[in-house]
C-alpha positions in Angstrom: -30.7 66.3 -133.4 -30.5 69.6 -131.5 -27.2 70.1 -129.5 -27.3 73.0 -126.7 -24.9 74.6 -124.5 -27.4 75.6 -121.6 -25.1 73.9 -119.1 -22.2 75.9 -120.2 -23.9 79.2 -120.1 -25.4 78.3 -116.5 -21.9 77.8 -115.3 -20.7 81.1 -116.7 -23.6 82.7 -114.5 -23.1 80.3 -111.6 -26.9 79.7 -112.1 -28.6 76.5 -111.0 -31.1 74.5 -113.1 -33.7 75.5 -110.8 -33.1 79.2 -111.3 -33.1 79.0 -115.1 -36.2 77.1 -115.1 -38.1 79.5 -112.7 -37.0 82.3 -115.3 -38.3 80.5 -118.2 -41.3 78.9 -116.6 -40.4 75.3 -116.9 -39.6 72.7 -114.3 -36.1 71.9 -113.3 -36.4 68.5 -114.8 -37.1 70.0 -118.2 -33.7 72.0 -118.0 -32.0 68.9 -117.0 -33.5 66.9 -120.1 -32.7 69.7 -122.3 -28.9 69.5 -121.4 -29.0 66.0 -121.6 -30.4 65.8 -125.0 -33.4 64.1 -124.0 -35.7 66.9 -124.9 -36.0 69.3 -127.9 -37.2 72.6 -126.9 -40.0 74.7 -128.4 -39.1 77.7 -130.3 -40.9 79.7 -127.5 -38.7 78.0 -124.7 -35.5 78.3 -127.0 -36.1 82.1 -127.3 -36.8 82.5 -123.7 -33.7 80.5 -122.7 -31.6 82.8 -125.0 -33.1 85.8 -123.8 -32.0 85.0 -120.1 -28.4 84.6 -121.3 -28.8 87.8 -123.7 -27.8 85.8 -126.7 -29.0 84.5 -129.9 -30.8 81.2 -130.2 -28.2 80.1 -132.5 -25.4 80.6 -129.8 -27.1 78.1 -127.5 -28.7 75.6 -129.8 -27.4 74.1 -132.9 -28.7 71.4 -135.2 -26.4 68.5 -135.8 -27.0 66.7 -139.2 -26.1 63.2 -140.0 
């Protein structure tokens, strides 16, 4: 399962889900589902989210192994 820190990074920038969604070209619901772990992003989406926050993909997304 992929864990993420999107909500944490949004909070640091006082950014709403809608704003992040517009910047990366998805719907707000997609960002919400990502944050809740209901959806795993494509590599392109993960890359675009990392670019918005000016961090590496690994700083936002981690893979949890069993």
